[in-house]
Residue, then its C-alpha position, 0 to 999 in steps of 0.5 A: x592440626x595434622x593438615x586440616x584446615x581449621x575455621x576461625x573462631x570468635x570475631x574472626x569466625x563471625x566475620x567470615x560467616x557474615x562475609x560468606x552470607x553476603x557472598x551467597x546473597x550476591x550470588x542469588x541476586x546475580x544468578x536468579x533475582x536480577x534476571x527475574x526482575x529484569x524479565x518482569x520489567x520487560x514483560x511489564x513494558x510489553x504489556x503496557x504497549x499491548x494495552x496502548x495498541x488495544x486502546x488505539x484499536x478500540x478508538x479506531x473501531x469506534x471510528x470505523x462506521x463513520x469512515x465507512x459512511x464517509x467512503x460510501x458518500x464519497x463513492x456516490x458522489x464520484x458516481x454522481x459526478x461521472x468520475x468512475x466507470x459504470x459497471x457492476x463488474x470488472x468485465x462490464x467496466x472494462x467494456x465500458x472503458x473500451x467503448x469510451x476509448x473507441x469513441x474518444x479515438x473516433x472523435x478525434x479523427x482516428x481509431x485504435x489499432x488494438x486494445x487489450x484488457x489488463x487484469x483489474x486491481x484492487x486500489x484502496x476502495x476502488x477497482x482499477x480497470x486498465x487496458x493497453x492501446x496502440x494507435x497510428x496517428x499523426x502528432x496533432x491527432x495523437x495530442x488531441x486524443x491524449x487531451x480528450x482522454x485526460x479530460x474525459x468523464x469518466x476520468x481516465x489516467x494515461x501511463x507508459x506512453x511510447x511514441x515511435x516513427x515507422x521510418x524517416x519522415x518529411x518534417x514539413x508533412x504530418x507523418x503517422x506515429x505509432x504510439x502505445x500507452x496504457x489507460x486506466x479508469x476506476x470503479x466501485x464495488x466487488x470484483 
C-alpha cells in the first residue's frame, strides 16, 4: 500500500457507505430542507393571519353603511338639539361662535377684551371650531360668564383658563381680574 488510503471492503465498507449516506442526508436536511420547512411554516402563518384580517375587514365593510347611517342620525339629532354650531363652513361657524360668546358676555354684564379664532381641526366626524378669548371682569361676573358658557346651546368647552390680577387689591371690593381662555364648539360637515 504505498501511502494510499485503502477503503474498507465487505461489511465494514458497507457500514461506512451507509454512514456517509446518512451524513450526507443530515447535511442536506440541516442545510436545505429544514430552512425551507421553516420558511414554509412562517409563510403559512402569515397567510393565515392575512386571511383573518381580510375576513375582519369584510365584516367591518358590511357594517359600514349602518355605522354611517347611525353617525348621520346622531349628527342630525345633535343639530336638532342645538348642541352643534350652525354654519356651512368653518368661517361661518366661527363667526357664530364669536356672536354667541359676545352675547353671553353682554348677558353677564361684561364685554370681551379680545377674541381670536384658532384654526379649525377635525375631531372624528366633527369639526372643532375654537377661539382664544380675553376678558376683564370682577370675580362674580367672570364666574357667571364661565357658567353661562358651560350651559349654553350650542355646547361649548372652556380650556386653558388663566386668571390674573392687575395689581394689589382691596379684599373688601370686587377688583377686576384679567382672564384668558380658549373656547371650542363643534359643527358637522366639510371644512
